[in-house]
N, C-alpha and C positions, 0 to 999 in steps of 0.2 A: 116278733118277740113280745112276750106278755109283760105288762107292767109289773114291777116287783121282782122280775128275774134279775139275776146278777149279770149285767150286761157290760161288756167292754166295747169301746168305740174308738175310731180313728177317722179323722177327716183330712181331705186333701182337695186342692183346686188345680185345675188345668186351664191354662190360657190358650186360646185358639178357637177357630171357628168349628163348632161341633158338626160332625159329619154323620149322616144316617147310614146304617148298614142296610144296603139294599139287597135285592135278590141275587143269588149267585147264578151265573150262566155257565153252562158246560157245552163244549163242542169238541169235535175231533179234528185235529190237524196233523197230517202226515202219520196217521195211525196212532197218535198220542192224544189222550184226553186232556183238555185244557179247561180249567175252571177260572172264571174271572168274575169280578164284581161289577154291577152296573154303576157304581160310584167309585171312580179311581181315587178320590180324595180320602176315602175311609182308611186306607192303609196308613197314611201319614198321621191321621188323627189317632189311630190306635197306637202307633209308635210313640206319639207325644204323651199319651196317657201312661204307657209303660215307662217312659223316661221319668215322668214325675213319680211313678211308683218305685223307683230305685230306692227311695227312702222308706219304703214299707218295712217297718221294724218287727213284724210279728210272724214272719214265715208264712207258709201256705196253710190257711185255715182248713180244718177237716170237718167241722160241724156245720150246723145251720148258720146262715148269714142273712142279715137284713140290711137293706140299702135305702138311703135317701139321696136321690140324684136330681139336681137342678141344673138344667142347661140354659145358658144365657145366650140369646141371639141378638144381633144388632138390628134395630128397627130400620127398615128401609125408609128412605125419605118420602116415599109415596104413601106411607101409612101414618095416618094421624093418631097421636096418642089418645085423643079424646074418642075417636071413632072406634079404635081397636087397641085397648090397653094390653092385651095379651096376644101372643102369636098363635092365631087359630088357623094358620096355613102350614104348608110343609116347611120343614121336615116333620114327619110324624114322630110323636114322642116314643112310640114303641121301637122304631128303627134307631133312634138316638140311643135308647137304652141298650139295644142289642149290641151296638158298636162298643159301648162302655163295658158291658158284661164280657164280651169277647176279649177286650183288652186286659181286663182284670183276671181272666182265667189263666191259671198257671203261675200267677204272681200273688194274688190275694187269696184265692181259693182254687182248688184243683179243677173244679167243674162248675159251670154256672147253674147246674141243677141243685147246688147247695143253697142257692138264694131262695128263701122261703117267703120273703115279702120284699116289695120294692115300691117306694113312693117316688114317682118320677114326674117331673114337671119341666115346663119351658117358660121362660120369661124374656122380656126385652130388657136390654141393658146396654151400656156403652162399651163394656169390655166383654167380648164373647168368651165362652168357656164352659167348664163343668165344675160344680161344687158337689162333692160327694162325701157322705158319711157312711162308714161301714160299721155295722154292729154285729157282735157275735157273743 
């Protein structure tokens, strides 16, 4: 969104350990196609995001959407705050964003193709989760 545009926004937070959306795996069992994720925890994470979005008061947006997403991860005890102040290890920020976008699809916007820009980051903190601002 350009500065000076008439922009509306809404923010929400989700507590819980952010899960990355991995690659889907497909295989055939008994003649039926089965699709699974390589991260079984992502389904619950997406459900948690949708639960928080029950309070989404704006209906499904139809125009362009801009997002600011900050994922908070708990710093492992083995990682010194001085040596590594930011999480430069997995999960990848793009896979975290993909899980968030998929959870918001059908609730905030009809399709994640409507997202025209996204600022996505990950930080260490004591309470894991997602802080997100939606602008339209």
